C-alpha positions in Angstrom: 156.4 -71.0 33.3 152.6 -71.8 32.5 150.5 -69.5 35.1 147.5 -71.1 37.0 145.3 -73.5 34.9 143.1 -71.9 32.4 139.5 -71.0 32.9 137.4 -74.0 31.8 135.8 -72.0 28.8 139.2 -71.2 27.9 140.4 -74.6 28.0 137.7 -75.6 25.4 139.0 -72.8 23.2 142.3 -73.9 23.5 141.6 -77.5 22.3 140.1 -76.3 19.0 143.2 -74.0 18.4 145.5 -75.8 15.7 149.3 -75.8 16.6 151.4 -73.1 14.5 148.7 -71.3 13.9 147.9 -67.3 13.7 145.7 -66.3 16.3 144.0 -62.7 17.2 142.7 -62.1 20.4 139.9 -59.7 20.7 139.4 -58.0 24.2 142.4 -60.3 25.1 142.3 -59.2 28.7 145.5 -60.1 30.7 146.5 -62.6 28.0 146.0 -65.9 29.8 144.9 -67.8 26.8 147.3 -66.3 24.1 150.2 -67.1 26.7 148.8 -70.8 27.1 148.7 -71.3 23.2 152.2 -69.7 22.5 153.4 -72.1 25.0 151.9 -75.1 24.5 150.9 -74.8 20.6 153.4 -72.5 19.5 150.8 -70.2 17.8 151.6 -66.6 16.5 149.7 -64.1 18.7 148.5 -60.7 18.5 146.0 -59.4 21.0 144.0 -56.1 21.4 142.8 -55.1 24.6 141.6 -51.5 25.6 142.3 -51.5 29.3 146.1 -50.3 29.9 146.5 -52.2 33.0 145.5 -55.5 31.1 147.7 -54.7 28.2 150.6 -54.0 30.6 150.1 -57.7 31.9 150.0 -59.0 28.6 153.6 -57.5 27.9 155.1 -58.9 30.9 154.1 -62.4 29.6 155.6 -61.5 26.2 152.5 -61.4 24.2 152.2 -59.1 21.2 149.2 -56.7 22.0 147.7 -53.5 20.7 146.1 -51.3 23.0 142.6 -50.0 21.5 139.0 -50.4 20.6 139.0 -53.8 18.8 136.8 -52.5 15.8 138.8 -50.0 15.1 142.3 -51.9 15.4 141.0 -54.5 12.9 140.4 -52.0 10.4 144.4 -52.1 9.9 144.7 -56.0 9.4 144.6 -57.3 5.7 142.0 -60.3 4.8 142.4 -63.5 6.3 145.7 -62.4 8.4 144.9 -64.9 10.7 144.0 -68.4 11.1 141.5 -67.9 14.0 139.8 -64.7 15.7 138.9 -65.2 19.3 136.3 -63.1 20.9 135.9 -64.3 24.5 133.1 -63.4 26.6 133.2 -59.6 25.1 130.6 -60.0 22.2 127.8 -58.9 24.8 129.9 -55.8 25.5 130.3 -54.0 22.0 127.7 -51.7 20.5 127.3 -53.5 16.9 128.1 -57.1 17.4 127.2 -57.9 13.6 129.8 -55.6 12.3 132.2 -57.3 15.0 131.1 -60.7 13.5 132.0 -59.6 9.8 135.5 -58.1 10.6 136.3 -61.2 12.1 135.2 -63.3 9.2 137.4 -61.0 7.1 140.6 -61.1 8.9 140.2 -64.5 10.1 139.6 -67.9 8.6 137.9 -68.8 11.4 136.2 -67.5 14.7 135.8 -68.4 18.4 133.0 -66.5 20.1 131.8 -67.2 23.6 129.2 -65.4 26.1 127.2 -65.8 29.3 123.8 -67.3 28.7 121.0 -65.1 29.5 118.6 -68.1 28.9 120.2 -69.7 31.9 117.3 -71.1 34.5 118.7 -68.5 36.9 118.2 -65.7 35.2 114.7 -66.6 34.1 113.7 -67.4 37.8 115.0 -64.2 39.0 113.3 -62.3 36.4 109.9 -64.1 36.8 110.0 -63.8 40.6 111.4 -60.7 41.4 110.3 -58.3 38.6 113.8 -57.1 38.3 117.3 -57.2 36.2 118.8 -60.3 36.9 122.2 -60.6 38.8 124.3 -64.1 38.7 127.7 -65.3 39.3 128.1 -65.0 35.2 126.4 -61.7 35.0 127.3 -60.1 38.5 126.7 -56.5 37.4 123.6 -54.2 38.5 121.6 -53.1 35.5 123.4 -49.5 35.9 126.8 -50.1 36.0 127.1 -53.2 34.0 129.7 -53.5 30.9 127.2 -55.8 29.1 125.0 -53.7 26.8 123.7 -56.7 25.4 121.7 -59.6 26.7 121.7 -63.2 24.4 120.8 -66.7 25.0 122.6 -69.4 23.0 119.2 -70.0 20.9 119.8 -66.2 19.9 123.2 -66.7 18.8 121.9 -69.5 16.6 119.3 -67.1 15.3 121.9 -64.6 14.7 124.1 -66.7 12.5 121.1 -67.2 10.2 120.4 -63.5 10.1 123.9 -62.1 9.4 125.4 -64.9 7.4 127.9 -67.0 9.5 128.4 -71.1 9.8 128.6 -72.5 13.3 131.0 -75.2 12.7 131.3 -76.4 16.4 129.5 -75.5 19.6 129.9 -76.2 23.5 127.3 -75.5 26.1 129.1 -75.3 29.4 128.4 -74.9 33.2 131.4 -73.7 35.2 132.0 -74.1 39.1 132.6 -71.2 41.3 136.4 -70.9 40.8 135.4 -71.1 36.9 138.7 -73.7 36.7 136.4 -76.5 36.6 133.1 -77.3 34.4 130.9 -79.6 32.6 129.5 -79.8 29.1 125.6 -79.2 29.1 124.0 -81.6 26.6 120.4 -81.7 27.9 118.5 -78.2 27.0 121.4 -76.3 26.9 119.9 -73.2 26.6 118.1 -73.7 30.0 121.2 -75.2 31.9 124.4 -73.7 30.4 125.9 -70.8 32.1 127.9 -70.1 29.0 128.1 -70.7 25.2 131.0 -71.1 23.1 130.9 -71.3 19.2 133.6 -71.8 16.3 132.1 -70.1 13.4 133.2 -69.9 9.9 132.2 -68.0 6.5 129.2 -68.9 4.8 
């Protein structure tokens, strides 16, 4: 049985994944996306997750998962072992994002990357008027206990693609509602009004 509806951002990612493909989920959490793709698109999945409690949830769903650090675990995969490597809302939490992207492009034909947009208007207004590190629904942590060690905007990621050498094949700028189950696409000034960016990337 398929669980509660996917988060809006995961629905978009799922729509980009071809049926019968091989998918690697990096920081896959409790495996909701991989489980949905396995049931609906008959993918062959492998997840990597560092938190034991989330790994257990994946196993309960029947997801093939490894517990460990995504950078270390990816070293064991051969080149082009997967059709897609998905890094959903994890890029801002890794120490060397360029190394992660290069690894994704090595082990998979394409990658999917998503992250909260630090260029969103609420973030800008908070910083401008309070002079303090912003906190929003998408970035809910205080500066001293946040897992997000990097902050980036949609424009930053575009520049990043030019700097380290990968193609942006498809992109979606979105704004989600409080439950994250619903949302909408943002086409007007996305770097200002989108809360999340989602990118399908490929090799140069």
